[in-house]
Structure formats: C-alpha cells, structure tokens
C-alpha angles and dihedrals in degrees: 000000000000122000091247093056091050096061110080139160115253091254091051090047092051091052092047094051091048087066092060106058118177095027120125105246116202120198129198119183132186147100097276089190097166111023110223141163092275090060092045093054091044091055093044092052090048092049092050088063097041139065091209124025118203123188120196123192130208110249116246095252092057099046104118102179095117139302093288097055145138096041089190125038122245095260093054092045091051092048092052094051092044090059090067115100093214092059116083102183138012129197136173112234109222097203137071095252134039091245094100092051093045092053091050096044099035091198123211087212127023112198128208130170118262092250088070091058093067098030115124104234128170118249092252096049122133091238094058090047091053094048091048091051092053091055092043089057092050099262131125129234114229125189113208116219116210142105114324130214131173119235088197093055092047093047092047091050102041111010104034113156090202128103120255089257093056092044091053090048093052092046090054094043091053090062090067106029138038136181093262096055092047090045089058089055090050088056091052092048089052091070097052117112107225136192118197117198132187147078124324115232124189106210111209121189122197112192117207145162120240109239099180143256120338114254098242105021137044092252128130111238121207135183116231113236108169144325141213139182131221134187106249141164114044092353092063089049090051091052091049091050091046088059090068104021125061099215122041129164123190124203113195143145128248129187121243088226105079095341096184088213097144090044090051097046091050093054102043115099115259093250093055115094113198125213112191130202111194124218108212116234095000130111124241105254115268123187108195117197124191108214129193102236103220102050095018090235116160115239101186143325137234121201123207107197148111107226099174115122113285118246116272092249092058091044089053091051091054094044093049090050090051093050089053103044109028096084090057096070134079091207132022115196115195121197102187109187094175096240097129107271099104111057128189089263092052091050090052091053092048090053093046103044107028114104091206118009122197117183143185122180106197123216110217141148090270096063100033096208096306090110120071140153094260087080085079112071091192137029134154094208131017127191117190139158119246089254093050090052091049092049091054092048091043091234125120092194133018148102105322093201092053091049090050092054091048091051094050090056091059099040098038087225124167100206135018134185122199117194116212105183114234089002091067129222137325116200129184135187130177091236101048106020124218128351124181127201121187120228116275101193115121096171129036120197101156129356094197110117098009092119089049090054091052091050092047097050100037099045097072091047090050088052088057089056096247115173120260095251091059093045090051092048094050091043090054091051091050094046095046091050092046094055089057090060120086109229109318095316090135139005141227116262139173092270092057091047094044095048091044090053092047094049095046096045099047 
C-alpha cells in the first residue's frame, strides 16, 4: 500500500475498518513529533499482535508539550509514520483527546509505551479517560515494553527552536528543578481555595476581509465573515485558575441590560462557582474586536460599557459580600480593570481581610492611565506588565528593577512579577531577590489575555512561597501557551503546565 493510500480521515478510516470484520485492530495514538527508534519498536511490537495497525496523531492545535511544540506539523508527522511498513493506516485526530479516534476505530488492542504504565496521573486525566473508553468499547489496553527514548529530549538537544540565550537559561534551570519537583507543587496548589474578583468582559470577535478604501472617504472597508463570543476578563482568569486548583469561586458584576448570565454559566468550568452582583440599568461589558481574517490582525475595537461610579447601594452590596466571604479563602486574586466595579472602599476591604492578596491593575483604553497599582496600599503578590509598572511610576523609560523596588516600598508587597512580552518575565521577592526568565513563545496567535493567564497561574504558586525563578518559569509557560490561543477559546490547565514543564526540562 502506498503512503498516500495509508493516510485517511477518521471517517474514511472508520468506513475502511468496517469492511474487515473479525480482524484484530491495533491502535497507537500520540504526537510522534520526532520519529525515533523507540517509536519504531513500539509500532513493531503493536503490529506483531495485530492484523491491522492504525496510528492516530494529535492535531497541531492540541499538542500540549510546551510552547515550542510540535517541532513538525501534522502533515509531516503523518507522512513520516505512513512510511513505516508495519503501519497500515494513519489518521490525524482533530480533537484534544484520543476519545474521538477510539470511538471511530473501536480497537481490539490499544497500545501505550511502558512509561505510561507507571506514570503518576490524576484520576481525571485524559489518559485515564482514554484507557477506560477502550475497555468500555470491548478493547484491551496493552503496554509495550522496549527501549525508550524521549522526543522532547532529542528536540531540546538537537532541534531546539529557542535562541542560544533561552537554551542556556533552560540548561541552567534544569540543574535546580525537574518535572517531579514541580509536579509536587502542582499537587499542593490543587488544594488551595481561591476567590477571583473583578469585572466580567464578554470578548466578541468579528472576522472580516479587507476590501479596500471607501469611494468617498479615507476609510478602510471590510466585509463581515463571521463572529464569535468568549467569556473574558475575570471569568477567563477563573477558568485558568480552575485548571490547577480544585475549588474556585468568582465574584463579579453583570449588568441587568443583556447580562449574559446563561452564556457565562454554560462556559465556566464545572469547579468554578460564580457569585454575581448586578448593576441596575447597565450593560455587561462587551469588548468587540474587528479582526482581519487571514492574519488575525485586529483592526479596531468597540467597547460597550458604563464605567461611571456605581450607586452607593450597589457598592454596599459588594462591600458587605467581601466582608463576609474574604476570610474563607486561601488566595484572593483581583483582576482590577478599572471599569468601576472595585471602589476605594472595596479595595480597602480586600487589603484588610484577604489572607493572601494577588492583584493586577490593568492599563487599557477604558481607563487611560488613571488606574494604577498604587491604589492598593497592600498586596502579597502583584503581577503587572512593563507598561503598567511604568504608568504607576510615571516613567516611560527607566531601570525596571529600580521601579520594582520603589513600588514595593509603597505597597508593602512580598513578591512582584513584571511581564515584558517577548523579553519574558522579571520576578522579585524580598527573600530571594530578582529572577529573570526569557520569553518562551515560538508562535503568537493572539496576545489578548496573556497577562491574565500569567496572573492566574502564578498567583497560587506565589501563595505557596515559591521562589521568583520558579514563578517566572511557570509564568512564561502560561503566557507562551496563552498567546497561542485565539480569544478565550480554551484555557490553561494542569496538563498543559505539567506537559510543558516535562518537555522543557528533559
């Protein structure tokens, strides 16, 4: 059979296998990013036990082995596997887990490498779900037992997409940390009870084609193609946090005009409990972005919001809620976008009653620089962009480290992270001093929400007292993964963090 005839869609594969009843169908699934002898022996052992061997590959968009992966795109990976004589069919699996492929193929035998047999995976992991599905459909899980190699280690050593600076940084970092030690911290973070507070934003994307200049005015004309909405703002942060912490509450305000409440509830993760405060006569904030469809470049934005101070009765409702619930949480994460929800009284209560307070005050077009971190007289952890730090210090340029030390004197903060885009993260704590982590992103789809992802993932680790170099490392993983996500179409979770750590530290 030629290589071309081996590569099928899942639907084509399902139809083909239906014509061969009674045959033992073996199924191997994975990324297979860099084909090596370990893979070859895995496939040969699987073929020796099967009449037909099918290999499915994780599609590029669902490869979660770190910000620099996959090294080879899905078509090249499929072509490489299809060249192997022992493989009968190859398909690309267009979903984040193997469940779709398993249901189509219904394998007699589902093969995994022996390292998966002893791997410590949580009860809700994708792997355990996949193995359970195989058995539910009447198949058997088989662990092959032969020589093992690591694609991640080989790619890091010989095909790294990183600069020499980043490679040196990772080599040095590996001398102090490994996947197991960071995994133990992930387990500790899992048990923290977290409250996330701030404004809800509905992010709406309108995709369009640029047609050209209007006939009579110097205006760009576009053709509308499609649109979609995402939960953003504090809701996106809550979903990120819920990916690593078991219990997350979110306290936010919605407008009574087009509240989006059913839309929001449907899209929050199951372990996020929402608490809504309603602003009478106001809309829930919408940030509409017009996006050029081909390159996904944003053309302009339109905000729907009323950011005037809320009435005293609604402010009192929020403040009374804060007085009641704040002592119940291990970590309080505040995403203050400066759109009117969090008043001076509310900030004072957050500073007084939170056991561990993590804060970001976002600079955006809606607050025009009038909104900075100095509004909080106390915080245990601060996460800001370089620009947000500069706005607070009233300096466009300057020594970032000096500005950080000045800020910490006024906020009495223990730890601060400053995100610097492609230049990575700078983190400081009184106990350990400065730690710098270079940027890890190798692909940027959408920068919206990347700072929120850094705040969400690093805050619980800061609450555990982790050193700055580890906070910077994990923040860089979160940020580099977030910029690969369009809008808030998906969220960071412990699997993404764990696999990113494993891939980078091998």
